TORKE-497955 format. One line per 5 residues: number of its first residue (from 0); their letters; for each residue y, z, x of C-alpha. Coordinates in Angstrom, 2 decimals, padded with zeros to 5 digits. Layout:
N
NUM) a) Y/Z/X; ...;
//
This chain:
386
0) mkkmi) 158.78/263.41/061.43; 157.11/266.47/059.89; 156.39/264.48/056.73; 154.76/261.74/058.82; 152.59/264.26/060.71;
5) gavit) 151.67/265.90/057.43; 150.70/262.53/055.94; 148.56/261.71/059.00; 146.80/265.07/058.81; 146.22/264.65/055.08;
10) ctlva) 144.80/261.17/055.53; 142.56/262.39/058.36; 141.24/265.26/056.26; 140.57/262.93/053.33; 138.75/260.53/055.65;
15) viiag) 136.66/263.37/057.11; 135.80/264.66/053.62; 134.78/261.18/052.44; 132.72/260.57/055.57; 131.07/263.97/055.20;
20) ycrit) 130.32/263.34/051.55; 128.79/259.95/052.35; 126.66/261.44/055.14; 125.42/264.36/053.04; 124.69/262.01/050.14;
25) filsd) 122.73/259.70/052.43; 120.71/262.59/053.85; 119.86/263.87/050.37; 119.10/260.46/048.91; 115.60/259.07/048.52;
30) ktgya) 115.13/256.60/051.41; 112.73/254.31/049.57; 115.44/251.89/048.41; 117.19/251.95/051.78; 113.93/251.22/053.62;
35) qkyey) 112.97/248.40/051.27; 116.33/246.60/051.13; 117.61/247.05/054.69; 116.39/243.71/056.03; 117.33/241.95/052.79;
40) ihdds) 120.93/243.06/053.24; 121.25/242.80/057.02; 119.05/239.81/057.96; 121.00/236.54/057.91; 117.97/234.28/057.44;
45) pvdvv) 117.92/232.60/054.01; 115.94/233.99/051.08; 114.74/231.33/048.63; 112.53/233.50/046.39; 112.70/237.11/045.21;
50) figss) 110.02/239.10/043.40; 111.23/241.46/040.67; 109.22/244.08/038.82; 107.50/247.43/039.22; 105.22/248.73/041.96;
55) qigna) 102.46/246.47/040.57; 104.15/243.40/042.01; 105.39/245.43/044.99; 101.78/245.88/046.11; 100.60/242.45/044.96;
60) vspvq) 102.80/239.81/046.61; 103.26/239.49/050.37; 106.25/237.45/051.61; 104.62/237.42/055.06; 101.62/235.52/053.70;
65) lwnsy) 103.88/233.03/051.92; 105.77/232.42/055.16; 102.54/231.95/057.11; 101.10/229.52/054.52; 104.16/227.54/053.43;
70) gmtsy) 107.20/228.59/055.44; 108.72/230.12/052.28; 111.42/232.72/052.82; 111.03/235.38/050.16; 111.61/239.07/049.55;
75) nlsvp) 109.89/241.67/047.37; 112.57/243.68/045.51; 110.20/245.65/043.28; 111.13/249.11/042.01; 108.51/251.72/040.98;
80) nnslg) 108.42/252.19/037.18; 110.82/249.30/036.70; 111.30/247.77/033.25; 112.67/244.43/032.11; 115.83/246.14/030.88;
85) ldsli) 116.88/246.66/034.51; 115.99/243.23/035.91; 119.40/241.65/035.25; 121.07/244.56/037.07; 118.77/244.02/040.05;
90) iknal) 119.20/240.24/040.14; 123.01/240.32/039.97; 123.26/242.78/042.87; 120.66/240.90/044.92; 122.68/237.69/044.57;
95) vyhrf) 125.57/239.30/046.46; 123.56/239.01/049.69; 121.43/235.88/049.18; 121.73/232.90/046.83; 118.01/232.65/046.15;
100) kvavi) 116.64/229.72/044.16; 113.71/231.33/042.33; 113.13/234.77/040.79; 109.50/235.62/040.11; 109.61/238.30/037.42;
105) didgf) 106.63/240.48/036.57; 106.79/241.52/032.92; 105.46/244.99/033.57; 107.41/247.38/031.39; 106.17/246.05/028.06;
110) alseq) 104.44/249.38/027.47; 107.70/251.15/028.30; 109.37/249.24/025.49; 107.00/250.95/023.06; 108.07/254.46/024.00;
115) gieek) 110.59/256.45/022.03; 114.22/255.54/022.69; 115.02/258.85/024.41; 111.96/258.71/026.69; 112.62/255.06/027.56;
120) daled) 116.32/255.66/028.29; 115.62/258.72/030.46; 113.08/256.85/032.59; 115.28/253.76/032.86; 118.24/255.86/034.05;
125) mvacr) 116.12/257.36/036.81; 114.76/253.95/037.80; 118.30/252.46/037.75; 119.28/254.92/040.48; 116.28/253.84/042.55;
130) amdgy) 117.01/250.16/041.92; 120.58/250.49/043.24; 119.65/252.69/046.21; 120.23/250.84/049.46; 122.94/248.51/048.15;
135) plslt) 126.38/249.33/049.60; 129.15/250.04/047.11; 130.66/246.74/045.98; 132.65/245.32/043.08; 129.47/243.72/041.75;
140) kirtv) 127.60/247.02/041.92; 130.42/248.83/040.09; 130.75/246.10/037.46; 127.03/245.78/036.74; 126.51/249.54/036.54;
145) ceytd) 129.41/249.78/034.09; 127.78/247.01/032.06; 124.48/248.89/032.15; 125.86/252.17/030.74; 129.00/253.55/029.12;
150) dpqkr) 128.13/257.13/030.07; 130.44/258.41/032.89; 127.78/260.85/034.12; 125.14/258.12/034.37; 127.59/255.86/036.18;
155) adill) 128.28/258.64/038.68; 124.58/259.25/039.19; 123.94/255.59/040.01; 127.08/254.81/042.04; 127.72/258.10/043.87;
160) hfpey) 124.11/259.28/044.23; 125.01/262.92/044.93; 124.75/264.08/041.30; 121.27/262.52/041.15; 119.98/263.87/044.46;
165) hnrwk) 121.87/267.14/044.98; 118.74/269.26/044.43; 116.54/267.25/046.80; 117.36/269.41/049.85; 114.11/271.35/049.32;
170) nlkdn) 112.08/268.18/049.94; 113.89/266.81/053.01; 111.72/265.38/055.80; 112.41/264.39/059.41; 113.00/260.78/058.35;
175) dlkcr) 115.85/261.92/056.04; 117.78/263.41/058.97; 117.67/260.30/061.18; 120.85/258.25/061.60; 118.71/255.19/060.91;
180) peinr) 115.60/256.06/058.87; 112.45/253.96/059.13; 112.60/250.69/057.23; 110.11/248.39/055.54; 109.26/245.65/058.06;
185) frgyi) 107.32/243.42/055.68; 110.14/242.05/053.50; 109.67/244.67/050.78; 105.89/244.37/050.48; 103.88/247.62/050.58;
190) pffsa) 100.16/247.08/051.38; 097.45/249.44/050.12; 094.10/249.91/051.86; 091.85/251.85/049.48; 089.25/250.25/047.22;
195) vaaee) 088.44/251.85/043.86; 086.67/249.74/041.23; 088.37/249.26/037.87; 087.61/252.05/035.46; 085.88/251.46/032.15;
200) dkhga) 088.19/251.45/029.14; 087.59/253.70/026.13; 085.41/251.03/024.49; 083.13/250.91/027.52; 084.20/247.44/028.67;
205) ralpe) 085.89/246.51/031.91; 089.57/246.08/031.04; 090.53/243.46/033.59; 091.71/239.87/033.27; 090.76/238.97/029.72;
210) ggtgd) 093.79/237.74/027.86; 094.55/239.20/024.44; 095.56/237.30/021.37; 097.21/238.17/018.10; 100.66/238.55/016.72;
215) vkdng) 102.74/241.53/017.79; 105.57/242.31/015.42; 106.30/245.98/016.09; 109.49/247.53/017.44; 108.20/247.51/021.02;
220) yhvfk) 107.73/243.75/020.85; 111.28/243.16/019.60; 112.75/245.34/022.37; 110.70/243.50/024.98; 111.55/240.09/023.51;
225) kelrd) 115.28/240.81/023.82; 114.95/242.16/027.37; 112.89/239.17/028.51; 115.35/236.70/027.01; 118.24/238.59/028.64;
230) viecc) 116.76/238.36/032.14; 115.92/234.67/031.66; 119.50/234.02/030.56; 120.79/235.98/033.57; 118.78/233.74/035.89;
235) kdnnv) 119.94/230.54/034.23; 123.60/231.67/034.29; 123.32/232.14/038.06; 121.43/228.87/038.77; 118.21/230.73/039.54;
240) kpviv) 114.86/229.36/038.32; 112.93/232.15/036.54; 109.14/232.24/036.87; 107.54/234.83/034.60; 104.24/236.39/035.72;
245) kipyn) 101.90/239.19/034.76; 100.23/240.76/037.75; 096.56/241.73/037.16; 095.86/245.34/036.31; 093.41/247.34/034.19;
250) assre) 095.24/246.70/030.92; 094.17/248.11/027.59; 093.35/245.79/024.69; 096.69/246.70/023.13; 098.62/245.85/026.27;
255) kklys) 096.81/242.54/026.66; 097.88/241.48/023.20; 101.46/242.47/023.92; 101.57/240.61/027.23; 099.91/237.49/025.84;
260) saadi) 102.78/237.13/023.37; 105.14/236.60/026.33; 103.79/233.06/026.61; 105.53/232.14/023.34; 108.82/233.59/024.56;
265) adseh) 108.59/231.76/027.89; 107.70/228.51/026.13; 110.66/228.78/023.76; 112.95/229.34/026.76; 111.35/226.44/028.69;
270) vpyid) 110.35/228.60/031.65; 106.90/228.88/033.28; 104.61/231.83/032.61; 101.69/232.67/034.90; 099.35/234.98/033.00;
275) mlser) 097.02/236.59/035.53; 095.53/238.86/032.90; 093.80/235.88/031.32; 092.68/234.36/034.62; 090.07/235.86/036.89;
280) vidpd) 092.29/235.96/039.95; 090.89/239.16/041.46; 087.59/241.05/041.72; 087.75/244.29/039.70; 085.13/245.92/041.92;
285) sdynd) 086.90/245.45/045.24; 090.57/244.55/044.75; 092.09/247.66/043.18; 093.58/250.46/045.23; 093.36/253.11/042.52;
290) ggqhl) 090.97/252.02/039.81; 093.21/249.55/038.02; 096.96/250.09/038.30; 097.72/248.69/041.77; 096.07/246.09/043.97;
295) niaga) 094.94/246.71/047.51; 095.52/244.21/050.30; 092.44/242.14/049.33; 093.77/241.72/045.78; 097.26/241.02/047.08;
300) vkvtd) 095.96/238.17/049.26; 094.49/236.49/046.16; 097.51/237.03/043.93; 099.93/235.89/046.66; 097.83/232.79/047.24;
305) sigry) 097.85/231.96/043.51; 101.61/232.43/043.14; 102.27/230.64/046.44; 100.36/227.56/045.34; 102.42/227.41/042.14;
310) lhkyc) 105.75/227.84/043.94; 104.80/225.25/046.56; 103.78/222.69/043.93; 106.50/223.11/041.32; 109.60/224.74/042.85;
315) slddh) 110.59/222.32/045.67; 111.09/225.06/048.26; 111.85/224.25/051.90; 109.50/224.98/054.78; 111.66/227.06/057.16;
320) rqdag) 109.14/227.57/059.97; 111.04/225.25/062.30; 114.51/226.58/061.40; 116.33/228.33/064.23; 117.97/230.66/061.72;
325) crswy) 114.60/232.05/060.65; 113.33/233.38/063.98; 113.33/236.93/062.63; 110.33/235.96/060.51; 108.20/235.65/063.63;
330) rtcde) 109.11/239.23/064.51; 108.08/240.20/060.98; 104.72/238.44/061.45; 104.16/240.23/064.78; 104.88/243.58/063.14;
335) yvkml) 102.54/242.74/060.29; 099.65/241.71/062.55; 100.20/244.87/064.60; 099.93/246.92/061.40; 096.71/245.13/060.37;
340) tgqln) 095.21/245.65/063.82; 096.00/249.35/063.56; 094.25/249.45/060.19; 091.19/247.77/061.70; 091.02/250.47/064.36;
345) eskgs) 091.24/253.14/061.65; 088.51/251.39/059.63; 085.71/251.87/062.18; 082.64/253.20/060.42; 083.83/251.96/057.02;
350) prsyf) 082.61/248.38/056.34; 084.46/248.21/053.01; 087.81/249.04/054.66; 087.02/246.70/057.55; 086.30/243.71/055.30;
355) mvlsd) 089.37/244.50/053.20; 091.70/244.22/056.19; 089.94/241.08/057.43; 090.58/239.42/054.05; 094.24/239.03/055.02;
360) kmlrs) 094.90/235.46/056.15; 097.17/236.65/058.96; 093.99/237.61/060.83; 091.41/235.09/061.98; 087.88/236.41/062.21;
365) sikcs) 084.24/235.40/061.89; 081.08/237.46/061.54; 077.74/235.94/062.52; 074.86/237.05/060.32; 071.61/235.75/058.90;
370) rqerm) 071.26/234.46/055.36; 069.50/237.66/054.34; 072.23/239.79/055.90; 074.89/237.75/054.09; 073.13/238.35/050.77;
375) vlnge) 073.09/242.09/051.46; 076.79/242.07/052.37; 077.75/240.07/049.28; 075.75/242.40/047.07; 077.30/245.50/048.58;
380) ygglt) 080.92/244.40/049.11; 081.39/241.54/046.64; 084.58/239.50/047.01; 085.59/241.26/050.22; 083.13/239.13/052.21;
385) d) 084.22/235.75/050.77;
//
């Protein structure tokens, strides 16, 4: 009897210790991954398309707009500073929760491939932790992390979190202490509302959507080539159609040449490649949030529309707007419109911010003005008044 009581007490203590460890780890962890992935993991409505890449695609593609235009069910699983070397890890874990049909993969991270091995590995290890944040512990998570690295310390950092975040207590905020922190309500998309024109490059020319040409045969290219082929193979092995894209940003001449070479890789693998650096998809004067690295909501509307038209035409995706199992999307749309309305209220006195919010197709608006007034508006605010 005493042995039984002792065993019960021991088991209870172990359970309390584990629960306490999990709670402390959750409090100390960065909530970005949790907030982004919560609805992906817990919403039962189908997901047909996922968007993979860095923050550039995270701010550039809106699943809400795709739903409103085509009834597509999609999710933005971008990770800040992500590189192609982590995309297979992300895709395999995402497939645990939804058997999506298409993965749209932004090839941002080419420049990362050119860094020194130590710098690249250090950044990738940090990003791997962020990429896995929010996913509950599972056999797939354990297996894929073990495939990613042989280092026991790195595995512990990614799977157990505490070693990675133990010194974050100095930066805790009110949201960290909540039992259920705030979550991303827009299917992973993060809209930006500033407008900073693209900066001039060192040669004095605007470094926006002008595709580069030329052969790239350096070490960075070979690293990137292998990583791109690996993620394409991962998609094909899991019956997922890969669509490779390059989201517009203020790329240098060197980066343009590197990215343009991806077309040859995609062609050899018989997968589509949408090169938005060589197409004038956005307006460099009005569609950047920060002068060239990330798009604001006006740029995101244009990029989402371009990608949406391609997916609608070539990927045979279902329109789910009449499906009973997708009612949660209407709640998402309501939340999104509420957010846009709030931004409009905050934009009073700033015509540029006002027009930027009105560019989103979730809002219907019209402004009556004379021909002369329209010319003044177009001259001052460019593509925002289209």
